[in-house]
C-alpha positions in Angstrom: 0.0 0.1 -0.1 -0.4 2.7 -1.6 -1.9 1.5 -5.0 -1.5 4.0 -8.1 -4.2 3.1 -10.6 -3.0 4.4 -14.1 -5.7 4.9 -16.7 -5.3 5.9 -20.4 -1.6 5.9 -20.4 0.6 4.0 -22.5 2.0 0.8 -20.8 5.6 1.3 -22.0 5.6 4.6 -20.7 4.4 3.6 -17.4 6.9 0.9 -17.3 9.8 3.5 -18.3 8.8 5.9 -15.4 8.0 3.2 -12.7 11.4 2.8 -11.1 11.9 6.5 -10.9 8.0 7.0 -9.8 8.2 4.3 -6.9 11.9 5.7 -5.6 10.0 9.2 -5.4 6.9 8.5 -4.0 8.5 5.9 -1.6 10.6 8.7 -0.3 8.1 11.2 -0.3 5.2 9.4 1.3 7.9 7.7 3.9 7.0 4.2 2.9 9.3 1.4 1.6 9.7 0.8 -2.3 8.2 -2.4 -1.6 4.9 -1.0 -0.1 4.3 0.9 -3.6 1.7 -0.9 -5.7 1.6 0.4 -9.6 -1.2 -0.7 -12.1 -2.5 0.1 -15.2 -6.2 -0.1 -15.5 -7.8 -0.9 -19.1 -11.2 0.5 -18.9 -13.5 1.3 -21.7 -14.2 4.7 -22.1 -17.9 5.7 -23.0 -17.6 9.2 -23.1 -14.5 11.6 -23.6 -12.5 11.0 -20.4 -8.8 12.6 -19.8 -6.0 10.1 -18.6 -6.2 9.7 -14.7 -4.0 8.5 -11.8 -6.1 7.3 -8.7 -3.8 6.9 -5.8 -5.5 4.7 -2.7 -3.3 5.6 0.3 -3.9 6.5 4.1 -4.0 10.3 4.6 -0.7 12.2 4.9 -0.3 16.1 5.3 -1.5 18.3 2.6 1.9 18.9 1.6 2.9 15.6 1.1 -0.4 15.3 -1.1 0.7 17.9 -3.1 4.2 16.9 -3.4 2.9 13.7 -4.7 0.9 14.8 -7.1 3.8 17.2 -8.6 5.6 14.1 -9.1 3.5 12.4 -11.0 2.6 15.3 -13.0 6.1 16.1 -14.1 6.8 12.5 -14.9 4.1 12.3 -17.1 4.0 15.8 -18.6 7.9 15.1 -19.8 6.3 12.0 -21.9 3.7 14.0 -23.3 0.8 13.4 -20.9 -0.2 17.3 -19.9 -3.6 17.1 -18.8 -3.8 13.8 -16.3 -5.9 14.3 -13.8 -4.6 12.8 -10.1 -6.8 12.4 -7.1 -6.2 10.7 -3.9 -8.7 8.0 -2.5 -7.8 8.3 1.4 -8.5 5.2 3.1 -9.2 5.0 6.5 -7.3 2.5 8.9 -10.2 1.6 10.9 -11.9 0.5 7.4 -8.8 -1.3 5.8 -8.7 -5.4 6.3 -5.8 -7.8 5.6 -7.1 -11.6 5.6 -10.5 -9.9 6.4 -9.4 -8.7 9.6 -9.3 -5.0 10.6 -6.0 -3.4 10.9 -5.5 -2.9 14.7 -2.4 -0.9 14.6 -2.1 2.9 15.9 -2.3 5.6 12.7 1.2 6.4 13.3 2.4 2.6 12.8 0.3 2.3 9.9 1.3 5.4 8.2 5.1 4.4 8.5 4.3 0.9 7.1 1.7 1.9 4.5 
């Protein structure tokens, strides 16, 4: 955790930027590189929708979210994706389950390990 889900981005571009994205994201969000999950979603567009990045994670300070969005924006803009919508889906530790059981750690520990 966190999960970064890309829509409307070419697979080769995503594979190219993934190592640097994981490095920068993990450093900025203060999580280990192994925790950062990147997915490319294949969706069927019914209406004209822009490429997007959904970031599922536990809340951080606003500055951290801003920095993470900026990192993603710059990586994609440099590869021809200047109009990408980036948004966070903030998860609640009390509503996050592993193996069917809620996380029982304190919010501080969860943030450091997720």
